[in-house]
Every structure is written in C-alpha cells, then in structure tokens.
C-alpha positions as CSV (number, residue, x, y, z in Angstrom):
1,X,-9.3,9.3,4.5
2,X,-5.7,8.2,5.1
3,X,-3.1,10.8,5.0
4,X,0.3,10.0,3.7
5,X,3.5,12.0,3.6
6,X,5.2,12.5,0.2
7,X,9.0,12.2,0.4
8,X,11.4,12.8,-2.5
9,X,14.6,10.9,-2.9
10,X,17.8,12.7,-3.8
11,X,17.6,11.1,-7.2
12,X,14.1,12.2,-7.8
13,X,14.9,15.8,-6.8
14,X,17.9,15.7,-9.2
15,X,15.8,14.3,-12.0
16,X,13.2,17.1,-11.5
17,X,15.9,19.7,-11.3
18,X,17.4,18.5,-14.5
19,X,14.0,18.5,-16.3
20,X,13.3,22.1,-15.1
21,X,16.8,23.4,-15.9
22,X,16.6,21.9,-19.4
23,X,13.1,23.5,-20.1
24,X,14.2,26.8,-18.6
25,X,16.8,27.2,-21.3
26,X,13.9,27.8,-23.7
27,X,11.2,29.1,-21.4
28,X,11.4,30.0,-17.7
29,X,7.6,30.4,-17.5
30,X,7.0,26.9,-19.1
31,X,9.6,25.3,-16.7
32,X,7.8,26.8,-13.7
33,X,4.4,25.5,-15.0
34,X,5.9,22.0,-15.4
35,X,7.5,22.2,-11.9
36,X,4.1,23.2,-10.4
37,X,2.3,20.4,-12.3
38,X,4.7,17.7,-11.2
39,X,4.8,18.9,-7.6
40,X,1.0,19.1,-7.5
41,X,0.6,15.6,-8.9
42,X,3.0,14.3,-6.2
43,X,1.2,16.2,-3.5
44,X,-2.1,14.5,-4.5
45,X,-0.6,11.2,-3.5
46,X,-1.1,12.2,0.2
47,X,-4.7,11.0,0.0
48,X,-4.7,8.3,-2.7
49,X,-1.2,6.8,-3.3
50,X,-2.8,3.8,-5.1
51,X,-4.1,6.1,-7.9
52,X,-1.0,5.5,-9.9
53,X,-0.6,2.4,-12.0
54,X,1.8,-0.4,-11.3
55,X,4.9,0.2,-13.5
56,X,4.2,-2.0,-16.6
57,X,7.8,-3.0,-17.2
58,X,8.1,-4.3,-13.7
59,X,4.6,-5.8,-13.5
60,X,5.5,-8.3,-16.3
61,X,8.2,-9.6,-13.9
62,X,5.8,-9.9,-11.0
63,X,7.0,-6.8,-9.3
64,X,4.0,-4.7,-8.1
65,X,5.7,-2.6,-5.4
66,X,6.3,0.4,-7.7
67,X,3.7,2.7,-9.1
68,X,3.8,5.6,-11.4
69,X,1.9,8.7,-12.4
70,X,2.2,9.7,-16.0
71,X,2.5,13.5,-16.4
72,X,3.1,13.4,-20.1
73,X,5.8,13.0,-21.2
74,X,7.3,12.3,-17.8
75,X,6.8,9.3,-15.5
76,X,7.0,9.8,-11.8
77,X,7.8,6.4,-10.2
78,X,7.2,5.9,-6.5
79,X,6.4,3.3,-3.8
80,X,4.7,3.4,-0.5
81,X,6.3,2.6,2.8
82,X,3.9,2.6,5.7
83,X,2.4,6.1,5.7
84,X,5.0,7.5,3.3
85,X,4.9,7.8,-0.4
86,X,8.5,7.9,-1.7
87,X,9.1,9.5,-5.0
88,X,12.0,7.5,-6.5
89,X,12.5,9.1,-9.9
90,X,11.0,11.3,-12.6
91,X,12.0,10.2,-16.1
92,X,11.2,11.1,-19.7
93,X,8.5,8.6,-20.7
94,X,9.8,8.6,-24.3
95,X,13.0,6.8,-23.1
96,X,13.2,3.1,-22.4
97,X,12.8,2.5,-18.6
98,X,15.0,-0.6,-18.6
99,X,17.8,1.3,-20.2
100,X,17.6,4.1,-17.7
101,X,17.5,1.7,-14.7
102,X,20.4,-0.3,-16.1
103,X,22.4,2.9,-16.7
104,X,21.8,4.1,-13.2
105,X,22.6,0.7,-11.6
106,X,25.8,0.3,-13.6
107,X,27.1,3.8,-13.2
108,X,25.8,4.8,-9.8
109,X,28.9,3.6,-8.0
110,X,31.3,5.8,-10.1
C-alpha cells in the first residue's frame, strides 16, 4: 500500500486552531475530542488519499484537483502532490465555500 505524508498548511493549522479555541470556550473536553477526530481523519489519508470526494463546488467547474473529507460539520480540503497530502483548509461546512474562498482571496494581502 502506498504511504503518503500528510502536511498541514499554515492556513489549515490556523483554521483548526480557531475551531478548537472556539469550542474550548464552552468545553475543553469537547474541543480535545474534535481535535483528535480531525487529526485522526487527516492521518488516515497516509494510506488512501483518494478516499475523500472531489470538492463539489469546484467539480462543477471542471476542477478535480481538490478533495475533501467531511467531518461534520467541518470540511477538510486537501490535495495530493506526489507522495504528499497537503491539508489546505478546515472550514465550517454550514458556510458557503465560495464566500469563504472569495473572502480569503480578497483579504489575504492585507
């Protein structure tokens, strides 16, 4: 079985940190459970990175490079590059992906 390395971008690490910090305001135990669940899901990509679905909002535009795992209510978006799985972002699946991406693209330079 192929073995891939899972790498987290700075953005994905910040996203995860923000999620955990927010949940920890109500329950530290719950935030640690969620952190473990998300990290475990990411680690599972070392053996089967194609297990995630192609991001539907991008697929309709013919873009099939990006995949995601849904860890309800969050979406972990990633891509493969050789033997690396690169986690790009972890977002709240209840939000509109296009709005999030547009916001990040427009305001990332500030």
